[in-house]
C-alpha positions in Angstrom: -242.0 -194.2 -79.6 -238.5 -192.5 -79.5 -237.4 -194.8 -82.5 -241.0 -193.2 -83.7 -239.9 -189.9 -83.2 -236.8 -190.3 -85.3 -238.7 -191.6 -87.9 -240.6 -188.6 -88.1 -237.5 -186.4 -87.8 -236.0 -188.5 -91.1 -238.8 -187.7 -93.2 -239.1 -184.0 -92.0 -235.6 -183.8 -93.3 -236.5 -185.3 -96.3 -239.2 -183.2 -96.6 -237.2 -180.3 -96.1 -234.6 -181.8 -99.1 -236.9 -181.8 -100.9 -239.1 -178.1 -100.7 -235.7 -177.0 -101.3 -235.4 -178.2 -104.4 -238.5 -176.5 -106.2 -236.2 -173.4 -105.3 -232.6 -173.0 -107.3 -230.6 -169.7 -106.8 -227.3 -169.1 -109.2 -225.2 -166.9 -107.3 -222.0 -168.3 -106.9 -219.4 -167.8 -108.8 -221.4 -165.5 -110.6 -220.2 -164.0 -114.2 -221.0 -160.6 -115.3 -222.5 -159.5 -111.9 -226.1 -161.4 -112.2 -227.8 -163.7 -109.7 -230.9 -165.9 -110.3 -232.9 -167.3 -108.6 -235.7 -170.0 -110.1 -238.7 -171.5 -108.5 -239.7 -174.5 -109.6 -243.4 -174.3 -109.2 -244.6 -171.3 -111.5 -241.0 -170.8 -113.8 -240.7 -167.3 -112.3 -237.1 -165.7 -112.6 -236.0 -163.4 -110.1 -232.7 -161.4 -111.6 -230.4 -159.1 -110.0 -227.7 -156.9 -110.0 -224.6 -159.0 -107.2 -221.4 -158.4 -106.5 -219.1 -159.9 -103.7 -220.6 -158.4 -100.1 -223.7 -156.9 -101.5 -226.7 -158.0 -99.5 -228.4 -160.3 -102.6 -232.5 -159.1 -102.3 -234.4 -161.5 -104.7 -237.5 -160.0 -103.4 -237.8 -155.9 -103.1 -234.9 -155.6 -105.6 -235.3 -158.4 -108.8 -236.6 -158.0 -112.3 -239.1 -160.9 -112.9 -239.8 -163.0 -115.5 -242.1 -165.6 -115.3 -244.5 -167.1 -118.4 -247.5 -165.5 -118.8 -250.3 -167.0 -121.7 -249.8 -169.5 -124.5 -252.7 -169.4 -126.3 -253.5 -169.9 -130.3 -255.0 -167.6 -132.9 -256.8 -168.2 -136.0 -256.4 -166.2 -139.5 -257.9 -163.0 -138.7 -256.0 -162.8 -135.4 -258.6 -164.2 -132.1 -257.6 -167.0 -129.6 -258.7 -169.8 -130.5 -259.0 -173.4 -128.4 -257.3 -173.9 -125.0 -254.6 -171.6 -123.5 -252.5 -172.0 -120.9 -254.2 -169.1 -118.3 -252.0 -169.5 -115.6 -248.6 -171.2 -114.6 -248.7 -170.9 -110.3 -248.8 -174.5 -109.8 -247.1 -175.8 -113.0 -244.2 -177.8 -112.0 -240.4 -177.1 -113.5 -237.3 -179.1 -113.9 -234.7 -176.5 -113.3 -230.7 -177.3 -114.8 -228.0 -175.3 -114.0 -224.5 -175.3 -115.9 -222.0 -172.5 -114.5 -219.4 -173.1 -117.5 -220.8 -173.5 -121.0 -220.7 -171.1 -124.7 -223.5 -169.3 -126.6 -222.4 -168.1 -129.8 -218.9 -169.0 -129.2 -219.0 -166.3 -125.7 -218.6 -167.8 -122.5 -221.5 -167.5 -120.1 -223.3 -169.8 -117.4 -226.7 -171.6 -118.0 -230.1 -172.1 -116.4 -232.8 -174.4 -117.6 -236.3 -174.5 -116.7 -238.6 -177.7 -118.1 -242.2 -178.2 -117.8 -244.6 -180.1 -119.3 -248.1 -178.7 -120.4 -251.3 -181.2 -120.6 -253.4 -178.8 -122.0 -251.4 -178.8 -125.6 -249.7 -181.5 -124.5 -246.2 -179.5 -125.1 -242.9 -179.2 -123.8 -242.1 -175.8 -122.9 -238.2 -175.0 -122.2 -236.8 -172.0 -120.6 -233.0 -171.5 -121.0 -231.2 -168.0 -119.6 -227.9 -167.3 -120.3 -225.9 -164.8 -118.6 -222.6 -163.5 -120.6 -219.2 -163.6 -118.4 -217.5 -161.6 -121.7 -218.1 -159.2 -124.1 -218.5 -159.5 -128.0 -221.1 -160.4 -131.1 -224.0 -162.9 -131.1 -226.5 -163.7 -133.8 -230.1 -165.1 -134.3 -231.1 -165.6 -137.8 -229.6 -162.6 -139.4 -229.9 -160.1 -136.7 -226.5 -159.3 -134.6 -226.1 -157.8 -131.8 -223.3 -157.1 -129.0 -223.5 -158.3 -125.5 -221.4 -156.6 -122.5 -220.4 -159.2 -119.6 -223.6 -159.3 -117.8 -225.8 -159.3 -121.0 -228.9 -162.2 -120.3 -230.1 -164.1 -123.2 -233.4 -166.0 -122.8 -234.8 -168.7 -125.2 -238.0 -169.5 -124.9 -238.9 -172.9 -126.3 -242.5 -174.5 -126.8 -241.9 -178.4 -128.2 -244.6 -180.2 -129.9 -247.6 -178.2 -129.7 -250.9 -179.4 -130.3 -252.7 -176.7 -132.2 -256.3 -177.0 -133.8 -256.1 -178.5 -137.5 -260.4 -178.1 -138.2 -261.5 -181.2 -136.5 -264.5 -180.8 -134.1 -263.4 -181.5 -131.1 -265.4 -179.2 -128.9 -262.8 -179.6 -125.9 -259.9 -178.8 -127.1 -260.8 -177.0 -130.7 -265.0 -175.6 -130.6 -265.8 -174.8 -134.3 -263.7 -176.4 -136.6 -261.0 -173.7 -136.0 -258.0 -173.9 -137.7 -254.7 -172.2 -136.2 -252.6 -169.7 -137.9 -249.9 -169.6 -134.8 -249.0 -169.4 -131.5 -248.9 -166.7 -128.7 -246.0 -166.5 -126.1 -246.9 -164.1 -123.3 -244.2 -163.5 -120.7 -245.2 -161.8 -117.7 -242.5 -158.7 -116.9 -241.3 -156.7 -113.7 -239.2 -154.3 -113.3 -237.0 -154.0 -110.0 -239.8 -151.8 -108.5 -242.4 -153.7 -109.2 -243.5 -151.7 -112.6 -244.4 -152.6 -116.0 -242.5 -152.8 -118.9 -243.0 -149.7 -120.9 -243.7 -150.0 -125.4 -241.1 -147.5 -126.9 -242.5 -147.7 -130.2 -240.4 -145.2 -132.6 -237.7 -145.6 -130.9 -235.2 -148.1 -132.6 -232.8 -150.0 -130.8 -230.2 -148.1 -133.0 -231.3 -144.8 -131.3 -230.6 -146.2 -128.1 -227.1 -145.7 -127.7 -226.6 -145.0 -124.0 -227.6 -149.0 -123.4 -224.6 -151.2 -124.0 -227.3 -153.5 -126.2 -226.3 -152.9 -129.1 -227.9 -154.4 -132.8 -227.1 -154.6 -136.1 -229.7 -155.1 -139.2 -232.6 -154.7 -136.6 -234.8 -152.8 -138.4 -237.5 -154.5 -137.2 -236.5 -154.9 -133.7 -238.0 -153.5 -130.5 -236.3 -151.6 -127.5 -238.8 -152.0 -124.3 -237.7 -150.6 -120.5 -238.0 -152.5 -117.5 -237.9 -149.6 -115.2 -234.0 -148.4 -115.7 -233.3 -151.7 -117.7 -234.0 -152.4 -121.3 -235.4 -155.9 -123.3 -234.5 -156.1 -126.6 -237.0 -157.9 -128.8 -236.0 -159.7 -132.0 -238.6 -159.4 -134.7 -237.8 -162.9 -135.7 -238.5 -166.8 -134.2 -236.9 -170.1 -135.0 -239.5 -172.5 -136.5 -238.7 -175.8 -137.2 -234.9 -174.7 -137.4 -235.8 -171.7 -140.0 -235.3 -168.2 -138.8 -239.1 -166.3 -139.9 -240.8 -163.5 -139.0 -242.9 -163.3 -136.0 -246.4 -163.0 -137.4 -246.8 -159.2 -136.0 -244.3 -157.0 -133.9 -243.7 -158.3 -130.3 -246.1 -156.2 -128.1 -246.6 -155.0 -124.3 -249.9 -154.7 -122.9 -250.5 -155.0 -119.0 -247.1 -155.9 -118.1 -247.0 -159.2 -120.7 -244.6 -159.3 -123.1 -246.0 -161.5 -126.1 -244.8 -162.7 -129.4 -246.9 -164.1 -132.1 -245.1 -166.9 -133.7 -246.3 -168.8 -137.1 -247.7 -172.3 -136.6 -245.0 -174.9 -136.4 -244.6 -179.1 -136.2 -242.3 -179.4 -134.3 -240.5 -176.6 -132.5 -240.2 -173.0 -132.2 -238.1 -170.4 -130.3 -237.9 -166.7 -129.2 -235.4 -164.9 -127.6 -235.3 -161.9 -126.0 -232.1 -160.6 -124.7 -231.9 -158.2 -121.1 -229.3 -155.4 -120.3 -229.6 -154.7 -116.7 -228.3 -151.2 -115.5 -225.3 -151.3 -112.5 -226.7 -150.4 -109.0 -225.9 -147.3 -107.4 -226.7 -148.0 -103.8 -224.4 -149.1 -101.8 -226.0 -149.4 -98.2 -226.8 -152.3 -98.4 -224.6 -154.0 -95.1 -222.0 -157.6 -95.7 -222.9 -159.5 -93.4 -226.1 -160.1 -95.1 -225.4 -162.1 -97.5 -228.3 -164.4 -98.7 -228.3 -165.6 -95.4 -231.6 -167.6 -95.9 -229.5 -170.4 -98.2 -227.2 -171.0 -95.7 -229.3 -170.9 -92.7 -231.7 -173.3 -95.0 -228.6 -175.9 -95.2 -228.1 -175.4 -91.0 -231.3 -176.2 -90.2 -231.0 -180.0 -92.9 -227.9 -180.6 -91.3 -229.2 -180.0 -87.7 -232.2 -182.5 -88.1 -230.5 -184.8 -89.9 -228.0 -185.2 -87.0 -230.9 -185.5 -84.1 -233.0 -188.0 -86.2 -229.7 -190.1 -86.4 -228.9 -189.8 -83.2 -232.2 -190.8 -82.1 -232.6 -194.0 -84.3 -229.2 -195.3 -83.5 -228.9 -194.6 -79.7 -233.0 -196.2 -79.1 -233.2 -199.3 -81.7 
């Protein structure tokens, strides 16, 4: 009986570790004062400003970005075919690189990868947090970044488009897709929805650190007190092309309409997070949940091993 219980403890330990694999924090040795939490189920990304000794609240004070809807559209702009409507139960693999570069600038990188069975496509979300100031480009658009600026590359690979065949399960009525719409659900650090700033170009927002050159069609939206830059182009099969429409903001979803592609498309929003003003957080509560989880796993492992070797 005791041996059986030891196996139960061991299985519980393994289960706890598997559960912890569904979430990943990037908050130690942070550069640029940005900490991240990524969920391996749903692909949800929580971003906060952090510094040593400050409580890291990913629940109530985080800027949230997560995959929304992915769908096809025809020449008239209407949605056709099978769409990915909800990512709540979509599994993602998470990879972290603490020391890498983007455009020659030092940064840290986190990647979420998923396979979408509906369109038989692969979705990749890469998040870069810059550790130094400089300039990066995307096609013929160049903009300045500061330490702490975030760059997000959303990549869609091998997407199955409607091609006019009469497949009622995937693409009914012989519709032909012109492109794909990729939506990102965005919430500010107080749970509010982003606001579209039509008519206010990036160059006019001189109070923001995210400054763009040659961005005539670019858009800057406000996510609470943070700013999000939306490029006017996407990378389609390795070539920079204009999006079929300007990025839009509706009901808290930021959407990009990308021309049809054969292999891969990439969109690249960037984020500038305002520094926190409050200093009322306790120094002793520095993300205790992660440490508690590790301590619990170690405790369960010791108990199970002790019972196993004592009573066998």
